[in-house]
C-alpha positions in Angstrom: -63.8 -36.8 -9.3 -64.4 -38.6 -6.2 -67.6 -36.9 -5.2 -68.8 -36.7 -8.7 -68.4 -40.7 -9.4 -70.2 -41.3 -6.1 -73.0 -38.6 -6.7 -73.8 -39.6 -10.2 -73.0 -43.2 -10.5 -73.2 -44.2 -6.7 -69.9 -46.1 -7.0 -66.8 -47.1 -5.2 -63.8 -45.0 -6.3 -60.5 -46.9 -6.7 -57.2 -45.3 -7.8 -54.0 -47.1 -8.8 -50.5 -46.3 -8.9 -47.8 -47.3 -11.2 -44.9 -49.8 -10.3 -41.8 -48.2 -8.5 -39.7 -46.0 -10.4 -37.3 -43.2 -9.3 -39.3 -40.0 -9.2 -39.8 -37.9 -6.0 -42.9 -35.9 -7.4 -44.6 -39.2 -8.1 -43.8 -40.7 -4.7 -45.2 -37.2 -3.1 -48.4 -37.8 -5.2 -48.8 -41.2 -3.9 -48.4 -39.9 -0.3 -51.1 -37.5 -1.0 -53.5 -40.1 -2.5 -53.0 -41.9 0.7 -54.1 -38.8 2.6 -57.1 -38.6 0.4 -58.0 -42.1 1.0 -58.2 -41.3 4.7 -60.6 -38.4 4.1 -62.8 -39.8 1.3 -62.7 -43.5 2.0 -61.4 -44.5 -1.6 -59.6 -47.8 -2.7 -56.0 -47.8 -3.8 -54.5 -50.5 -5.8 -50.9 -49.6 -5.0 -48.2 -51.0 -7.4 -45.6 -48.5 -6.3 -45.4 -49.9 -2.9 -47.0 -53.1 -3.4 -49.3 -52.7 -0.4 -52.0 -55.5 -0.2 -50.5 -57.7 -2.9 -47.7 -60.2 -3.4 -44.3 -58.4 -3.5 -42.3 -59.2 -6.7 -38.7 -59.8 -6.7 -37.0 -56.7 -8.4 -35.9 -58.9 -11.3 -39.4 -60.0 -12.1 -40.8 -56.4 -11.8 -38.1 -55.3 -14.1 -39.0 -58.0 -16.6 -42.6 -56.8 -16.6 -41.6 -53.1 -17.7 -41.0 -51.9 -21.2 -39.1 -49.0 -19.7 -38.8 -47.1 -16.3 -42.8 -46.5 -16.2 -44.6 -48.4 -18.9 -45.3 -51.9 -18.4 -44.9 -54.6 -21.3 -47.5 -56.8 -22.2 -46.7 -59.3 -19.5 -46.8 -56.4 -17.1 -50.1 -55.5 -18.2 -51.3 -59.0 -17.6 -49.8 -59.1 -14.2 -51.5 -55.5 -13.2 -54.9 -56.6 -14.6 -54.8 -59.7 -12.5 -54.0 -57.7 -9.4 -56.7 -55.2 -10.3 -59.5 -57.9 -11.0 -58.6 -59.4 -7.5 -58.6 -56.2 -5.8 -62.0 -54.9 -7.4 -63.4 -58.3 -6.7 -62.9 -57.9 -3.1 -65.0 -54.7 -3.0 
């Protein structure tokens, strides 16, 4: 996907992660994504670890979630603003 996007569209490639939830496999995937970042120079908007963004209090983050993994409307607004800011820096 990364190579295709760069070759066909000549664009930056940015992945995002979901906010934290307890799932060891998902955490492994995020760690693998950071390994890919080192090799492929991709961007990551990391809601899981909240790297490079303002950290939210646990209670605030919970108020943005519909369930353990899916944001509610307020959560999507927050995520959209963070993504817009991150993409604007590119």
